[in-house]
C-alpha positions in Angstrom: 87.3 133.2 109.5 88.4 130.7 106.8 84.8 129.1 106.9 83.0 132.4 106.7 84.9 133.4 103.7 84.2 130.2 102.0 80.6 130.3 102.5 80.8 133.9 101.1 82.4 132.9 97.9 80.5 129.9 97.1 77.3 131.9 96.3 75.6 132.5 92.7 78.1 135.0 91.8 81.0 132.4 92.0 80.3 131.9 88.3 81.3 132.9 84.8 80.2 135.9 83.2 78.6 134.0 80.3 76.3 131.9 82.7 74.9 135.5 83.7 74.6 136.7 79.9 73.0 133.4 78.9 70.5 133.9 81.9 69.5 137.4 80.4 69.1 136.0 76.7 67.0 133.0 77.9 64.8 135.5 79.9 64.8 138.0 77.0 63.6 135.6 74.4 61.1 134.0 76.8 62.8 130.6 76.7 63.7 130.7 80.7 61.1 128.3 81.8 61.8 125.7 79.1 62.4 122.3 81.0 66.1 121.0 80.7 68.2 118.2 81.8 71.9 118.4 82.2 74.6 116.0 83.0 77.6 116.4 84.7 80.5 114.0 84.0 84.2 113.6 83.0 85.8 111.8 79.9 88.9 110.4 81.3 90.3 109.1 84.6 93.2 111.1 86.3 96.7 109.7 87.0 96.7 107.0 84.3 94.1 104.8 86.6 90.9 103.2 85.8 88.6 104.7 88.3 87.6 107.9 90.0 86.1 108.7 93.5 83.1 111.1 93.2 83.2 114.0 95.8 82.0 117.3 96.5 78.3 116.4 96.4 77.6 117.9 99.9 79.0 121.1 98.9 77.1 121.1 95.9 74.0 120.6 97.8 74.5 123.3 100.6 75.2 125.8 97.6 71.9 124.8 96.2 69.9 125.1 99.5 71.4 128.6 100.3 71.2 129.7 96.6 70.0 133.5 96.4 71.2 136.7 94.8 71.8 139.3 97.2 70.9 143.2 96.6 75.0 144.2 96.6 74.8 141.1 93.6 72.2 143.0 91.7 74.1 146.5 92.2 77.2 145.1 91.0 75.7 143.5 88.0 74.2 146.5 87.0 77.4 148.0 86.7 78.8 145.5 84.3 76.0 144.6 82.0 74.8 146.8 79.4 72.8 149.5 80.5 69.9 148.4 78.3 69.4 145.1 80.4 65.6 145.6 81.7 65.2 146.3 85.5 62.5 143.8 85.3 65.4 141.0 84.7 67.1 142.0 88.0 64.0 141.8 89.9 63.8 138.6 88.5 67.2 137.7 89.8 66.5 138.9 93.2 63.2 136.6 93.6 65.0 133.5 92.0 64.9 130.1 93.8 65.8 126.7 93.0 62.5 125.2 94.2 61.7 123.5 90.8 65.0 122.1 90.3 65.6 118.4 90.8 69.0 116.8 91.3 69.9 113.2 91.0 73.5 112.2 91.7 75.5 109.0 92.7 76.4 109.0 96.5 79.4 110.9 97.6 82.3 108.5 97.9 81.1 106.3 95.0 83.6 104.9 92.4 83.0 106.5 89.3 83.9 106.1 85.4 84.3 108.3 82.2 81.0 109.3 80.7 78.7 108.3 83.5 76.4 111.4 84.5 77.7 112.1 88.2 75.0 114.6 88.8 71.7 115.1 86.3 70.3 118.5 87.0 66.4 118.7 85.9 64.4 121.8 85.7 64.0 125.4 84.0 67.1 126.0 81.4 67.7 129.3 83.2 68.1 128.0 86.2 70.0 124.9 85.7 72.2 126.8 83.2 73.1 129.0 86.3 74.4 126.0 88.5 77.0 125.0 85.8 80.4 126.9 87.0 79.7 126.5 90.4 78.8 122.6 90.7 81.8 122.3 88.1 84.2 123.8 90.5 83.0 122.1 93.8 83.3 118.8 92.1 86.4 118.8 89.7 88.9 119.5 92.7 87.3 117.6 95.2 87.2 114.3 93.1 90.5 114.9 91.8 92.1 115.1 95.3 90.1 112.2 96.6 91.3 109.9 93.7 94.7 111.1 94.1 94.8 110.0 97.9 93.4 106.4 96.6 96.4 106.4 94.3 98.8 107.0 96.9 97.5 104.6 99.4 97.6 102.2 97.0 100.9 102.2 96.2 102.2 100.7 99.4 101.1 97.9 101.7 97.8 98.2 103.5 99.0 98.6 106.9 100.9 102.1 106.2 99.4 105.5 107.2 99.1 108.8 105.3 98.5 112.1 106.6 98.1 115.2 104.6 100.7 117.9 105.4 100.3 120.1 102.3 98.4 123.3 103.7 101.6 125.3 103.3 101.7 124.1 99.5 97.9 124.5 98.9 96.3 127.0 96.3 95.0 129.3 99.2 92.9 128.4 102.5 90.0 127.3 100.8 92.2 124.9 98.8 94.0 123.7 102.0 90.9 122.8 103.5 89.3 121.1 100.9 92.6 118.9 100.3 92.6 118.0 103.9 88.9 117.0 103.6 88.7 114.8 100.3 92.3 113.4 101.1 90.7 111.7 104.3 87.6 110.7 101.7 90.3 109.0 99.7 91.7 106.8 102.1 94.1 109.5 104.3 94.3 108.7 107.8 94.7 112.4 109.1 95.7 115.8 108.4 98.4 118.5 109.9 95.5 121.3 109.4 93.9 122.2 112.6 90.9 123.9 111.2 90.3 120.9 108.9 90.5 118.8 112.2 87.7 121.3 113.8 85.2 121.4 110.9 85.1 118.0 109.6 86.2 115.7 112.3 89.4 114.8 110.7 92.2 113.4 112.9 95.2 115.7 113.3 98.8 115.2 113.6 102.0 117.1 114.0 105.5 117.3 115.8 108.0 120.1 115.4 110.4 121.5 112.6 113.8 122.2 112.1 113.2 125.5 113.4 112.5 124.0 116.9 115.1 122.0 117.1 117.7 124.7 116.1 116.4 127.0 118.9 118.2 124.9 121.4 122.0 125.0 121.7 122.7 123.1 125.1 121.2 121.6 128.3 121.5 125.0 129.9 118.6 125.9 128.0 116.1 123.7 129.8 113.9 125.7 132.5 112.0 122.5 133.4 114.5 119.2 133.9 112.2 117.0 135.8 109.0 114.9 134.6 106.3 113.2 136.7 105.9 109.5 136.3 102.8 108.5 134.7 101.9 105.7 137.3 103.2 107.2 140.5 103.3 110.8 139.7 106.7 110.8 141.3 109.1 113.7 140.1 111.9 112.1 138.0 115.2 113.9 137.0 114.5 113.2 133.5 117.5 115.2 132.1 119.9 113.0 134.0 118.0 109.9 132.8 118.6 111.1 129.0 122.4 111.7 129.8 122.6 108.2 131.6 120.8 106.2 128.5 122.9 108.0 125.9 126.0 107.0 127.6 124.6 103.2 127.6 123.4 103.4 123.9 127.3 104.4 122.7 128.4 100.9 122.4 125.1 99.6 121.3 124.9 101.9 118.6 128.7 102.3 118.2 128.5 105.8 118.6 130.3 108.5 120.7 127.8 109.9 123.0 130.0 113.0 123.5 129.8 113.7 119.7 125.9 114.1 119.4 124.4 117.4 119.1 123.5 118.6 122.5 121.3 121.2 121.1 119.3 118.5 119.2 119.1 116.5 122.6 117.9 119.7 124.6 115.1 120.0 122.0 114.0 116.4 122.3 114.2 116.5 126.1 112.2 119.7 126.2 109.5 118.5 123.5 109.3 115.1 125.6 108.5 116.8 128.9 105.7 118.9 127.3 104.5 115.8 125.3 105.6 112.6 127.2 103.0 110.3 125.7 103.2 112.2 122.0 106.9 111.9 121.5 107.7 112.1 117.7 111.1 113.8 116.8 112.5 114.9 113.7 116.1 113.4 113.6 117.8 114.5 110.3 118.2 118.2 111.5 122.0 117.3 111.9 123.1 113.9 111.2 120.7 110.8 111.6 122.8 108.3 112.5 125.4 109.5 114.6 123.1 112.1 116.4 119.6 112.2 115.9 118.7 108.8 116.5 121.0 108.2 119.6 119.5 111.3 121.0 116.1 110.2 120.2 116.4 106.7 121.6 118.0 108.1 124.9 114.4 110.2 125.5 112.7 107.3 124.3 114.2 105.0 127.0 113.9 107.5 129.6 110.5 108.2 128.9 109.8 104.3 129.4 111.5 104.5 132.7 108.7 107.3 133.7 105.9 105.0 132.3 105.5 106.9 129.0 105.9 105.4 125.5 107.6 107.2 122.7 105.8 107.3 119.2 108.7 107.4 117.1 110.8 109.3 114.8 110.5 111.5 111.3 113.0 111.7 108.6 112.5 114.9 106.0 115.5 114.0 103.9 118.1 111.7 102.9 117.9 108.0 101.5 114.6 107.0 102.9 114.8 103.4 102.3 118.4 103.2 103.5 117.5 105.1 106.6 114.6 103.2 107.4 116.0 99.9 107.5 118.8 101.1 109.3 116.7 102.8 111.8 114.6 99.6 112.3 117.6 97.3 112.6 118.5 99.9 115.7 115.4 99.6 117.1 115.5 95.8 117.1 119.0 95.9 118.8 118.2 98.4 121.4 114.5 96.6 122.2 116.6 93.3 122.9 119.3 94.9 124.8 117.1 96.7 127.2 114.3 94.2 127.1 111.9 96.6 125.9 110.0 94.8 123.0 108.0 97.5 121.7 111.0 99.7 121.1 111.2 97.5 118.1 108.2 98.5 116.7 108.4 102.1 117.0 107.0 104.5 114.0 109.3 105.5 111.3 107.4 108.6 109.4 109.1 110.2 106.4 107.9 113.4 104.9 110.2 114.2 102.0 108.7 115.0 98.6 106.2 111.8 98.6 104.5 111.0 95.3 103.5 107.7 93.8 106.7 107.2 92.0 108.3 107.7 95.4 106.0 105.1 97.0 106.7 102.6 94.4 110.4 102.8 94.3 110.2 102.4 98.2 108.2 99.4 98.0 110.6 97.8 95.5 113.5 98.5 97.9 111.7 96.8 101.1 111.8 99.9 103.2 110.6 99.9 106.8 108.6 103.1 106.8 104.9 103.1 108.9 103.6 106.7 108.2 104.1 108.8 105.3 103.4 112.9 105.4 102.3 114.0 102.0 102.4 117.5 101.0 102.4 119.2 97.8 102.1 116.5 95.7 98.6 115.3 97.2 97.1 119.2 97.4 98.3 120.5 94.1 97.9 117.1 92.1 101.3 117.6 90.3 100.7 114.9 88.1 97.2 116.1 86.8 96.0 119.2 87.9 92.6 118.9 86.7 89.9 116.3 86.3 88.2 117.7 83.6 84.2 117.5 84.5 81.9 119.2 82.1 78.0 119.9 82.1 76.2 119.4 79.1 72.4 120.0 77.8 71.1 116.4 77.0 67.6 117.0 76.7 65.3 120.5 76.4 61.3 120.4 76.5 61.5 116.4 76.4 63.6 116.4 73.1 66.6 114.9 73.2 70.0 117.1 72.6 73.5 116.0 71.5 76.9 117.7 71.3 78.8 116.3 68.1 82.6 116.6 67.5 85.2 114.9 65.3 86.8 113.8 68.6 84.8 110.6 69.8 85.3 111.4 73.2 83.5 114.7 73.3 80.3 113.3 71.5 77.7 113.4 74.5 75.2 110.6 74.9 71.5 112.3 74.7 68.6 112.5 76.8 67.8 111.4 80.1 69.5 108.4 81.5 69.6 106.1 84.5 72.7 104.5 85.8 73.2 101.0 87.0 76.0 98.9 88.3 76.2 95.1 88.0 78.1 92.9 90.5 79.0 89.2 90.1 78.6 86.6 92.7 81.7 87.7 94.6 80.4 91.0 94.9 82.9 92.8 92.6 81.6 95.4 89.7 81.4 93.6 86.5 80.4 96.8 84.4 78.2 99.9 84.5 75.0 100.2 82.4 73.0 103.4 81.3 69.8 103.2 80.1 67.3 105.6 78.5 65.0 106.8 81.3 61.7 105.2 80.1 63.6 101.6 79.9 62.6 99.1 82.7 65.3 98.3 85.5 67.7 95.5 84.7 66.9 92.4 86.7 69.6 90.3 88.6 70.0 86.9 87.1 68.8 87.9 83.7 70.9 88.0 80.7 71.0 91.6 79.0 73.3 93.1 76.0 75.6 95.9 77.2 77.1 97.9 74.5 80.0 100.3 74.3 78.6 103.7 73.3 80.3 104.5 70.1 82.3 101.1 68.9 79.3 98.8 67.5 82.0 95.6 67.7 82.4 96.2 71.4 79.3 94.4 73.0 78.7 91.5 75.5 75.9 90.0 77.0 76.0 90.1 80.9 74.1 88.2 83.7 74.4 90.0 87.0 74.0 88.5 90.3 72.9 91.6 91.8 71.9 95.2 90.0 72.1 98.4 91.8 70.6 101.7 91.0 73.3 104.5 91.3 71.1 107.3 91.3 69.2 109.2 94.2 67.0 112.3 94.2 68.9 114.6 96.4 67.2 117.7 95.8 63.6 118.2 95.0 61.0 120.9 96.3 63.3 123.5 97.6 64.7 120.8 100.2 67.9 118.1 100.5 65.8 114.7 100.1 68.1 112.5 102.1 69.9 113.1 105.7 73.4 113.5 104.8 76.0 111.2 106.1 78.8 112.0 108.4 82.1 112.6 106.9 83.5 109.5 108.5 80.5 107.6 107.1 81.0 108.8 103.5 84.9 107.8 103.8 83.7 104.2 105.1 81.4 104.0 102.1 84.2 105.4 99.6 86.6 102.1 101.0 83.9 100.0 100.7 83.2 101.0 96.9 86.9 100.8 96.1 86.9 97.4 97.5 84.3 96.3 95.0 86.6 96.9 92.1 88.7 93.8 90.7 92.5 94.2 91.5 93.4 94.7 87.9 91.1 97.4 87.8 92.8 99.2 91.0 96.3 98.7 90.0 98.4 101.9 89.1 100.4 100.0 85.9 98.4 99.0 83.1 95.1 98.7 84.8 92.3 96.7 83.2 89.9 99.1 81.6 86.4 99.3 83.3 83.5 98.6 80.9 81.1 101.6 81.1 78.2 100.4 78.6 74.6 101.4 77.1 71.6 99.0 76.6 71.0 98.1 72.7 68.0 100.7 72.6 70.2 103.5 73.9 72.9 102.7 71.5 70.6 102.6 68.6 68.9 105.9 69.7 72.3 107.7 70.2 73.3 106.7 66.6 70.5 107.6 65.0 70.4 111.1 66.6 73.8 111.2 65.5 73.1 110.9 62.0 70.1 113.0 62.1 72.2 115.9 63.5 75.2 115.8 60.7 74.5 117.8 57.8 74.9 115.9 54.4 77.9 117.5 52.4 78.0 117.9 48.5 80.7 116.9 46.2 80.6 119.1 42.8 
């Protein structure tokens, strides 16, 4: 159902009205076949970082592939557009296809930077214009969430795991699906979203909630009280085992076994019998140290006696750093007391309003957390809810177009361009270089002048060890030109891309700006067109 709704929504009608009205104006004036070039780019990296992860290309290509106005679309447009719009225009829309459109783009999962054209669309201006809003909505959120995920993962040690648990906080079902998909691209290890797991092959994870714990009152609630040994198949008296180990844990943990919450213990036992190889318990329903942990460890030790291994426990409240250290210390003590080494390394999972600031604070406190379940902060991108991609005309009928502004960051770089990334001898990215489309490709080992597009004094000679052309032709002649990689392959590529950045570009606090540059020829071309396009004022 969710996928059906999504595919129905991402259609030519998922656009702004002014795209339709511009299309009519182009058609009415006979300008609709003019050859155009549009660039899709953003102006500033999100979350105070120095890079962005490009995402959403696959969905854009699927949209273009299935682009077609339906009869019901035309019937609706007739109702909302002025009565004088000719029938011939509606007939034109009904037969419109994108066979004469070309789409160049950087591969999905690429590390990208402000001002770089992520997608270049070439073709008749009416058709290229109609793509604007939909391409932006498919790229903006996807790239923002993927980048948010990379920021969260980078805030901790590399051996920590992250799972997206934000479906209930997402902006609708499509937002929830997109968040799960693009968090995984950005480095998350999985999601709680079952449909996302089914659709995209993303690992899914989940245990139980407070409601499950509080649904049990006493051991009398248990209808199944035995568990089959995983090796021998023998039925073991699991409830009695749990009570025995709870008594033995009393002096080790310095608690009174009689005072742990027996409804909580019952819930743990019932869940362990149901999922003996996947036991991960929520331990902060009543009291973490006096009830949750003793009850959990009693069940974990009983599972061990039945030749199963518990996975760990989850905290959803409290002082996460302090509690994690206390829990780890208790795991170590129990592992030694019962001579079960793996108990020492049981997973500690947390899921309480996790964001970058929380993670950095936890790192400073030397926590002992293994896995983070992240909800609202990842799916809603709380710190920055929009990336701000834009889609600008840069060439029409072979003539460059420029948009000027008193704000330098809003001035566009005109004309059709190519994009290259330079690497040093260590395989780390040095800078990105935009060239005019008719300039020769830069050559590895050959020094070239790289200029900041808008500040004359910022320039440097660069001698790259290797040069990589960033663009591929993804759509032409009505077909996708490259077999699209699996989502796991895109994820692997994204992680490899991030690894090519220097650590000072990746760090969260005061990252070093990455250099985005243009050739000397493109710099001169840009500034001459800028001068030529500004009206000369008069003083009297």
